N, C-alpha and C positions, 0 to 999 in steps of 0.2 A: 504493499499500500504506500506508494510514493508519489504517484501522479495526483494532480487535482481531480476531485475534491477530497482526497484521502486526508489531508491535514484537518479539514472540517470534522470528519468522523473521529480522528484521533483526539481532537479537542473535546468533542462530546463524550468520549470515553475516558477523559481525564489524563490523556497521554501527551497533550500538546496545550501550550498556553495560547490565549487569544492573540497576544502580541506576535508569537511565532506564526500563527495562522495568517495574520495579516501580512507579515513579511513574506510568507511563502506564496501569497496571492500574486506577487510581482511576476511579470512575464515581459519578455522583449516585445512581444506583439501587443500593440496599444489596445486593440479591441479585446483581446483575451484578458489582458491585465484589468481593463475596465470591468469586464464581466466577472472576473474572479474577485475583485475588490467588492463588487456589489454583493456577491454571494457571501463573502467573508463578513462584510458588515452585517448582513441580515442574520446569519447564523450565530455570529458572536453576540449580537443583540439577544437572540433567543437564549443563548448560554448565560448571558449576564442576567436576563430576567429570571431564569431558573435559580440563580444565586441570590435573588431579591436585590440586585443592583439596578433598580428601575430607572434611575436618572442616566446611568451609562447606557442602558438598553434604549431609552428614548432617543438619546443622542445618535446611536448607531442605527436605529430604525429610520430616523430622519436622513441620515447619510445614505442608507440603502434607497430610500424614496427618491432622493435627489440624484443618485448615481446609477440607478438600475434601469435598464431598458424597460419600457412599459409592458412589453410582452413576456418578461420574465415572471415566474411564479413569485419570486422574492419581492418584486414590486407590489403585487397584489397582497401578499402576506404581510409586508410591512405596513401598508395602508390599513389593513384589517387589525394588526396589532396596536397601531396608534389609536384607532377607534375604540378598541376594547379598553384601552388604558385611559380613555377620555381625553385624548390629545389629537383628535381628528385633524388631518392635514388641511 
């Protein structure tokens, strides 16, 4: 498990830090990097929310919302997460 999105899975399993995941989202291809950073922001937000770090989760959901392509599931999920938290975009 070395290719993207493996770092996200390892984070959710407690084997990778959110900071390391975000660093591993880097890619020489600008489009791929943008997509992976989008995914990282959303799933790290989910991870932070599970840890009851709601303010950090809100910040990351907003980053996902601003950086994710609108056809990505993470865009829709970030929108819904913000609504559930009473912080509708």
